[in-house]
C-alpha positions in Angstrom: 0.4 0.0 -0.7 3.2 1.9 1.0 4.6 1.9 -2.3 1.2 2.8 -4.6 1.0 5.6 -2.2 4.6 7.1 -2.9 4.1 6.7 -6.4 0.6 8.6 -6.4 2.5 11.3 -4.4 5.3 11.2 -7.4 2.6 11.8 -10.1 0.7 14.2 -8.2 3.4 16.4 -7.3 3.1 16.2 -3.4 7.2 15.4 -3.0 9.3 17.9 -3.2 11.6 17.5 -6.1 15.2 16.9 -5.1 17.7 18.9 -7.0 21.7 20.1 -6.6 23.3 22.9 -8.1 26.8 24.5 -7.3 27.7 27.9 -6.0 30.6 28.7 -7.8 32.4 32.2 -8.6 35.8 33.5 -6.7 36.5 34.3 -3.4 34.7 37.8 -2.0 32.1 37.4 -5.0 28.9 36.8 -1.8 28.1 33.1 -2.3 27.1 32.5 0.8 25.4 35.3 1.5 23.3 34.6 -1.6 23.3 31.2 -0.8 21.9 32.3 3.0 19.8 35.1 1.5 17.0 31.8 -0.3 17.0 29.8 3.4 14.5 30.2 5.6 14.2 33.5 8.0 15.0 31.6 11.3 17.5 29.1 9.8 19.4 32.6 7.6 23.3 32.6 10.2 24.0 36.7 11.2 27.3 36.0 10.0 29.1 35.2 6.7 32.5 34.0 7.5 34.3 33.2 4.0 34.2 29.1 3.0 36.8 27.5 3.3 36.9 24.6 0.6 33.1 24.6 0.6 29.4 23.9 2.3 26.4 22.1 2.0 23.5 24.1 2.7 20.1 23.4 2.1 16.7 25.6 0.0 13.5 24.9 -0.3 11.4 26.6 -3.7 8.3 25.8 -5.8 7.8 22.6 -3.8 11.5 21.7 -5.4 14.3 21.4 -2.4 18.3 22.9 -3.0 21.1 21.1 -1.4 23.1 23.6 -2.9 27.2 22.6 -3.0 28.8 26.3 -1.4 32.2 26.0 -3.3 34.9 28.4 -2.0 36.4 30.7 -4.8 40.1 30.5 -2.8 42.3 30.4 -5.5 43.4 27.0 -4.0 40.5 26.1 -3.4 39.3 26.7 -6.9 40.6 23.3 -8.4 37.5 21.3 -6.6 34.4 22.6 -8.2 34.9 19.7 -11.0 34.5 17.2 -7.8 31.7 18.3 -8.0 29.9 18.7 -11.5 28.7 14.9 -11.8 25.0 14.7 -10.5 24.7 18.5 -11.0 20.8 20.2 -11.3 22.4 23.1 -12.4 25.0 26.1 -11.6 24.9 29.3 -9.4 28.1 31.4 -11.3 28.7 34.9 -8.8 30.6 37.9 -10.0 31.4 40.4 -8.0 30.4 43.0 -10.7 32.9 45.9 -9.2 36.2 43.2 -8.7 36.7 45.0 -12.5 41.0 43.6 -12.4 39.8 40.2 -11.4 36.8 39.7 -14.3 39.8 38.1 -16.5 40.1 35.9 -13.4 36.3 35.1 -13.2 36.4 34.2 -18.0 39.4 31.8 -16.8 37.1 29.5 -14.2 33.8 30.1 -16.5 35.5 28.6 -19.4 37.5 25.9 -17.6 33.6 25.3 -16.2 32.5 25.6 -19.8 35.4 22.8 -21.5 34.8 20.8 -17.9 33.9 16.7 -19.6 31.4 16.6 -17.4 29.2 20.5 -18.2 30.5 20.4 -21.6 28.5 17.9 -23.0 24.6 19.0 -20.5 22.3 20.8 -20.8 22.9 22.6 -17.9 20.7 25.7 -16.9 23.4 28.3 -15.7 22.6 31.6 -13.6 24.9 34.5 -13.2 24.6 36.3 -10.7 25.9 40.0 -11.7 26.3 40.4 -7.2 26.7 44.3 -6.0 25.8 45.6 -8.6 24.6 48.7 -6.8 28.1 49.7 -6.2 28.9 52.9 -8.4 31.6 51.6 -10.9 30.6 48.2 -11.2 30.2 46.4 -14.7 26.6 46.5 -15.4 24.9 43.1 -17.1 25.5 43.9 -20.9 28.6 44.6 -19.5 29.7 41.5 -18.2 28.0 39.4 -20.9 30.6 40.7 -23.4 33.8 40.4 -20.9 32.7 36.6 -20.3 31.9 35.5 -23.6 28.4 34.3 -22.4 26.5 35.3 -25.6 28.7 32.0 -27.1 27.7 29.9 -24.9 24.5 27.7 -26.9 24.3 24.6 -25.7 22.4 25.7 -21.9 20.3 28.2 -20.8 21.6 30.6 -19.1 20.7 33.7 -17.1 22.2 37.2 -15.8 20.5 39.2 -13.1 22.0 42.3 -11.9 21.8 41.2 -7.8 22.8 43.2 -3.9 22.5 39.5 -2.5 22.6 42.0 1.3 19.1 42.9 -0.1 18.3 40.5 -2.4 17.4 42.1 -5.2 17.6 40.8 -7.8 17.5 37.0 -6.4 14.0 36.1 -6.4 13.6 36.0 -10.3 16.6 34.6 -10.4 15.9 31.4 -8.7 12.1 31.4 -9.9 14.4 31.1 -13.2 16.4 28.0 -12.6 13.8 26.7 -11.0 11.8 26.5 -14.0 14.9 25.4 -15.7 15.3 22.7 -13.8 12.1 21.9 -14.1 11.7 21.9 -17.4 15.6 20.0 -18.3 15.6 18.1 -15.3 12.1 17.3 -13.6 9.8 16.8 -16.3 11.5 15.2 -17.7 11.3 12.1 -16.5 
């Protein structure tokens, strides 16, 4: 009887679907602050400290349970990113839009990610967050599309969203886009 209930619950969508997302970007781009914003109010941290290695966070949105792998953006830990590509359903790539000096490094890391065998052949949605857009000298989303060559990404759905992780501006629209993409690509196809 329980098997029938489980099957029926899955069929009518009562059971929450579980997905894995990888959250990457250079150090100090705002990855942990973004994830913190997605968590329930009572689960949020008041002090965000730099991530060492990685941390695993959970949050839910639109009946989808997200397991977010918050990867350290420090140079010595970036090689860890590729160990989490397999089994991921989407990527949130956070860019400090005010850090013009390291935009070339962001592009290099993005290119390596896109060329990795676990990523290259997949139709994996990538959400780019142009974080810290509120700062006066930050690059616009249009500038970032050009600098990072996002318009050349042909085989993956992608979206860029201007955000302020501290206030939450832009994050709702961003997570809605990613959730809809993951639902269309990974959940509704099953």
